[in-house]
Steps between C-alpha positions, in 0.01 A plus 500: 500500500625854416645692789258774409234305685687548828476874540722619226239626245505868416190521278200288390331519156157356434316392194158673494212271389466197724794597722445837653155583381194280430389642171304193396152635607533784243682315228284189501183714548578693176581174320171356607312816389672485165400141452132578587508786250604253232230247605746255662456343840758650730791287627477405865656762722762265646610379162544856376681598819758230457591654159518866605887499514499416129363845433220621275612284201509198715162561648346567157656179365335309777160669456499517116680169392387529148647845452863587415586766763772735383623830641293682237177290515175667556420273802816607675430873429145468639622312811766757575253791452242338732766405756651855496165643615491274810857414557483515876128475585543177702871433501667489838847449660510141619418470871789562720725663240406856578635435845820350344547810299441717805776306681737555212421869478538549883847345481581706188556184299417557123243295313382527148277350229623326182218379273432420140169689530517816288547833690162652401337210699766457764517855620132561562482180713791613719363851523146374606660275755721782629818317417645702217681753707636233735663273245866584440435424133233357278622314191211412264488282185559805276777659703759322293511325162500162668297334771528210749639238474770731366683629812539859367195636693632374823856619434348844410305500825827443694673782308216747582526386865878531504533139608672189377276203392679267741370714783136461393214257493236465238152347564277371228219255420612377160805304377611794291524709817738247654699466187533875463601543859759226490644626173521846647705364795232537760373251761133398423186406673212315320157625604310178509174677584495685167348440161615149423335236285432161635769337280771724624707456822686808631717279716667381175583850369841512669427783748711534808189515721133403470209685674168313497303809621565880562565439871782252415638755255495766761690288744765411245550865398508626854771246581686592185516860589580436875158611625385165618282526809 
């Protein structure tokens, strides 16, 4: 296990959807409304929820299996427009993680967000949840030319935070998060409570630590930054 998990961590970076914020109620709600609009029975909520980390294209591929979903498809444009209008109506920080962020802030330990979600959707969520001004940096899917699993976003987050990757931890609920963190030189935590399909096992992703719920994640992080109760 990395020495970072024994009080040596200087910063923690989080993926957004399914790791720090539960965005599934809004994203799946929009997906189901779009299916109803097209005369299709909506996917069950839990099935849609498990695919949220795959983004809008992944959700639409699930919900409209006979359609070819491309970045310029009409379905994708319609989904994004609808979602933009209610991007944080029902989304919430996972239970217990507000308190974790409070502890990090009180100790003046930086934390940030690194997500593949585009900035015009990421920023309103963080602003609505009153997290935008607290994050040392927010790196979205369109901040750089590449996205996770490429490590560039995470390396950029460290540069903006004036920290070395080997002093930082990245938390995510998808294998691309763990790959990106590892390739960047960070220690990693797999968020097993996130948006994970039944056929996937986050314990096999190669993360340094595994958190089955937000409370476990908070305990791991607090120990890593030497704030363990």
